C-alpha positions as CSV (number, residue, x, y, z in Angstrom):
1,M,0.2,0.1,0.3
2,D,1.3,3.5,-1.3
3,A,1.6,6.5,1.3
4,L,-1.4,7.7,-0.1
5,A,-3.5,4.9,0.0
6,K,-3.0,4.7,3.9
7,H,-5.3,7.5,4.0
8,A,-8.2,5.9,2.2
9,D,-10.4,5.1,5.4
10,D,-9.7,9.1,6.4
11,I,-10.9,11.0,3.9
12,S,-13.8,11.4,1.4
13,I,-13.8,13.8,-1.4
14,V,-17.0,15.5,-1.7
15,V,-17.6,17.7,-4.8
16,S,-20.2,20.3,-4.2
17,S,-22.8,20.7,-7.0
18,C,-26.6,20.8,-7.3
19,D,-28.9,19.7,-10.4
20,R,-28.7,23.0,-12.0
21,F,-24.8,22.3,-13.0
22,F,-25.5,18.9,-13.9
23,D,-23.8,20.0,-17.4
24,A,-20.2,20.4,-15.7
25,W,-20.6,16.4,-13.9
26,R,-19.5,14.8,-17.1
27,P,-16.1,17.3,-17.9
28,F,-15.6,16.8,-14.2
29,A,-15.4,13.3,-14.2
30,F,-13.2,13.4,-17.2
31,F,-10.5,15.5,-16.1
32,F,-10.5,13.9,-12.6
33,R,-10.1,10.3,-14.5
34,K,-7.1,11.5,-16.7
35,F,-5.2,13.1,-14.2
36,W,-6.2,11.4,-11.2
37,P,-6.8,7.7,-12.4
38,D,-5.9,5.7,-9.4
39,C,-7.7,8.2,-6.6
40,P,-7.6,6.0,-3.6
41,F,-10.2,8.0,-1.9
42,A,-14.2,7.4,-2.2
43,T,-15.5,10.2,-4.4
44,Y,-19.1,11.5,-3.8
45,L,-21.1,13.8,-6.4
46,I,-23.8,15.8,-4.6
47,V,-27.2,15.8,-6.5
48,N,-30.7,16.8,-5.6
49,E,-32.6,14.8,-7.9
50,L,-30.9,13.5,-10.8
51,E,-29.5,10.0,-11.7
52,V,-26.0,9.4,-12.4
53,R,-23.8,6.2,-13.5
54,S,-20.4,5.9,-12.6
55,S,-17.7,3.0,-11.6
56,T,-16.0,5.6,-9.4
57,I,-17.8,8.4,-8.3
58,R,-21.0,7.8,-6.1
59,S,-23.9,10.3,-5.9
60,L,-25.3,11.9,-2.6
61,R,-28.9,12.7,-3.3
62,V,-30.0,15.5,-0.8
63,G,-33.5,16.1,-2.5
64,K,-34.9,19.5,-3.5
65,D,-32.4,22.2,-3.6
66,K,-32.3,24.0,-0.6
67,G,-29.0,26.1,-1.0
68,W,-25.5,25.3,-1.0
69,A,-25.1,25.2,2.6
70,S,-28.5,23.6,3.4
71,N,-27.7,20.6,0.9
72,M,-23.9,20.3,2.4
73,Q,-25.4,19.8,5.5
74,V,-27.2,16.6,3.9
75,A,-24.5,15.3,2.3
76,L,-21.9,15.5,5.0
77,E,-24.7,13.5,7.4
78,Q,-24.0,10.6,4.6
79,I,-20.2,10.8,5.2
80,A,-18.6,8.7,8.0
81,T,-14.8,9.6,6.8
82,P,-13.2,12.2,9.8
83,Y,-11.7,14.3,6.8
84,I,-13.2,15.4,3.5
85,L,-11.6,16.8,0.4
86,Y,-14.1,19.7,-1.2
87,F,-14.3,20.1,-4.7
88,Q,-16.7,21.9,-6.8
89,E,-18.1,20.6,-10.1
90,D,-16.5,23.2,-12.3
91,Y,-13.0,22.6,-10.6
92,F,-11.3,20.6,-13.5
93,L,-8.0,18.7,-13.3
94,T,-5.6,20.4,-15.3
95,A,-2.2,18.0,-14.6
96,E,-1.5,14.7,-13.2
97,V,-1.6,14.7,-9.3
98,R,1.5,14.5,-7.6
99,R,0.9,11.7,-5.1
100,D,3.8,11.2,-2.7
101,Q,3.7,15.5,-2.1
102,L,-0.1,15.1,-1.5
103,A,0.3,11.9,1.0
104,K,3.3,13.8,2.7
105,D,1.0,16.9,3.0
106,I,-1.9,15.3,4.4
107,A,0.3,13.2,7.0
108,D,1.7,16.7,8.2
109,M,-1.6,18.1,8.6
110,M,-3.3,15.1,10.6
111,Q,-0.2,15.3,12.7
112,Q,-0.4,19.0,13.4
113,D,-4.5,18.7,14.4
114,V,-5.4,21.1,11.5
115,A,-8.9,22.1,11.0
116,S,-8.5,22.9,7.4
117,F,-5.6,22.9,4.5
118,C,-6.6,24.9,1.1
119,F,-5.2,23.8,-1.5
120,C,-4.3,27.1,-3.2
121,D,-1.7,29.9,-3.0
122,L,-4.1,32.4,-0.8
123,S,-1.2,34.8,-1.3
124,L,-2.5,35.7,-4.5
125,L,-5.3,37.4,-2.8
126,E,-3.6,38.6,-0.1
127,P,-0.4,39.5,-0.4
128,E,0.4,39.9,3.4
129,F,-0.7,36.5,4.1
130,G,0.6,35.1,7.4
131,Q,3.5,32.8,8.6
132,R,5.1,30.9,5.6
133,Y,6.9,27.5,5.8
134,E,8.5,25.8,2.9
135,R,5.8,25.3,1.1
136,V,2.9,26.0,3.5
137,G,1.4,29.2,5.6
138,V,-0.6,29.5,8.3
139,V,-3.9,31.5,7.6
140,P,-4.4,34.6,10.4
141,D,-7.1,34.7,12.3
142,E,-8.2,38.3,10.7
143,S,-7.8,36.9,7.0
144,N,-10.5,36.7,4.6
145,G,-9.6,33.4,3.3
146,R,-10.1,31.0,6.2
147,T,-13.6,29.7,4.6
148,R,-12.5,30.0,0.7
149,L,-14.2,27.7,-1.0
150,Q,-11.3,26.5,-3.1
151,A,-10.3,22.8,-3.6
152,A,-9.3,22.3,0.6
153,L,-8.8,19.4,3.3
154,W,-11.5,20.0,6.2
155,K,-12.0,18.0,9.4
156,R,-15.6,16.9,8.7
157,D,-16.7,18.0,12.2
158,V,-15.3,21.5,11.3
159,F,-16.8,21.9,8.3
160,A,-20.2,20.8,9.3
161,S,-20.0,23.5,12.2
162,V,-19.2,26.4,9.9
163,L,-22.6,25.6,8.0
164,R,-25.4,27.8,7.7
165,P,-28.7,26.7,6.7
166,G,-29.8,28.7,3.7
167,E,-26.4,30.4,3.1
168,S,-25.2,30.2,-0.3
169,A,-21.3,29.4,-1.0
170,W,-20.5,33.2,-1.6
171,D,-22.2,33.6,2.1
172,M,-19.9,30.8,3.5
173,E,-17.2,32.8,2.1
174,A,-17.9,36.1,3.3
175,R,-19.3,35.3,6.8
176,G,-17.6,31.9,7.9
177,N,-14.4,33.7,8.6
178,E,-15.3,34.7,12.0
179,R,-16.7,31.4,13.0
180,T,-13.1,29.4,12.2
181,R,-11.2,32.0,14.4
182,G,-8.9,30.0,16.7
183,L,-8.6,27.3,14.7
184,R,-5.6,26.1,12.3
185,I,-5.6,26.7,9.0
186,L,-3.2,26.3,6.5
187,S,-2.8,27.1,3.1
188,Y,-0.1,26.6,0.3
189,A,2.5,29.4,0.1
190,R,3.2,29.2,-3.3
191,Q,1.0,28.2,-6.3
192,D,3.5,26.0,-7.7
193,A,3.8,24.0,-4.4
194,V,0.0,22.8,-4.6
195,P,0.3,18.9,-5.3
196,F,-2.5,19.1,-7.9
197,R,-3.8,22.0,-10.1
198,Y,-7.4,22.6,-11.6
199,L,-9.1,25.2,-13.1
200,M,-10.6,27.3,-10.1
201,S,-13.9,27.9,-12.1
202,G,-15.2,26.4,-15.0
203,I,-18.6,28.5,-14.7
204,V,-18.5,32.3,-13.7
205,R,-22.1,33.6,-13.2
206,G,-24.1,31.1,-15.0
207,L,-21.6,30.8,-18.3
208,W,-18.9,28.7,-19.1
209,T,-15.5,30.5,-19.3
210,R,-13.3,30.5,-22.1
211,E,-10.5,29.0,-19.6
212,A,-13.0,25.7,-19.6
213,M,-13.7,25.8,-23.4
214,T,-10.2,25.7,-24.1
215,L,-9.3,23.0,-21.4
216,C,-11.6,21.1,-22.9
217,D,-11.0,21.7,-26.7
218,V,-6.9,20.7,-25.9
219,N,-8.2,17.6,-24.3
220,G,-10.6,16.5,-26.9
221,F,-13.8,16.8,-24.5
222,A,-17.2,18.4,-26.3
223,L,-18.2,20.6,-24.0
224,D,-22.0,20.7,-23.4
225,R,-23.2,24.5,-24.6
226,S,-26.8,23.1,-25.2
227,F,-28.1,25.1,-22.3
228,R,-25.2,27.0,-20.9
229,S,-23.8,29.6,-22.9
230,L,-20.0,30.6,-23.3
231,D,-19.6,34.0,-21.8
232,P,-19.9,36.3,-24.5
233,G,-17.6,38.9,-22.7
234,T,-20.0,41.9,-22.4
235,K,-22.1,42.8,-19.4
236,R,-25.0,43.3,-22.3
237,A,-24.6,40.1,-24.2
238,R,-24.0,38.1,-20.6
239,R,-27.6,39.4,-19.8
240,F,-29.1,38.5,-22.6
241,R,-27.6,34.9,-23.0
242,R,-28.5,34.2,-19.2
243,A,-32.0,34.9,-20.1
244,I,-32.0,32.4,-23.1
245,D,-30.3,30.0,-20.8
246,R,-32.7,30.1,-18.2
247,V,-35.2,28.9,-20.7
248,R,-33.1,26.5,-22.1
249,F,-32.2,24.8,-18.9
250,R,-35.6,24.2,-17.6
251,L,-36.2,21.9,-21.0
252,A,-32.7,20.3,-20.7
253,L,-33.7,19.4,-17.0
254,A,-37.0,17.9,-17.9
255,H,-35.5,15.7,-20.6
256,Q,-32.6,14.6,-18.0
257,R,-34.8,13.7,-15.4
258,R,-36.0,10.5,-18.0
259,T,-32.3,9.3,-18.2
260,A,-29.2,8.9,-15.8
261,I,-26.2,10.5,-16.7
262,D,-23.1,8.2,-18.0
263,L,-20.0,10.1,-15.8
264,D,-17.4,7.0,-17.3
265,A,-18.8,8.1,-20.8
266,A,-15.6,9.4,-22.9
267,G,-15.8,12.9,-24.0
């Protein structure tokens, strides 16, 4: 058993989502298989009512969408491991995972009894970001990035404790920092030190980003744009595309309810 697989009983990967973003599930699974085919952790995708098929990703059905935090609370009640590795459905991996480094950093986090370890260089957003070590920095209590929802390893119970019913992901990022004060939270101190790379937002304000489109094109994946438009680049055009997409989505969702989404299908 390698060093990373030793943590298989400690960590579950939880992919935050809801049925409104079902078109991102297949590209997420495609890039996950491509760049982390030997992932030893149980991987769960949060869904509301849609069905998925996959040999590696299990669905966590949470019922009617009640918002990001409420969905997550229901999902976490179904997770038994003491840690979760948090993803979102539009965080597409872009390079092979560095397993040895990831295993070492996970072991260090657990040994230090850290509440959360963010897999992103927060100094990109906070130039005065706290005390740093070789690859890792300590997120200060006054930081606005303590509950930033990038990919992160969390103690499951801590994560559950800072959720508030009805809050959105943006609410969590803005209000959750105060709830974690006094807890030890780490982040990578350099982006090149992060053991896995990912596209941080494939969807922004309801539209596919051009970065997501390019990534899919380069890797031979046909991105579904049947009801979600590519960002047209101007505010007026975005409003128009979102209005059209809302109608198209309702039709697409009604159709999708009749058949399961095959996450193992090729691009």
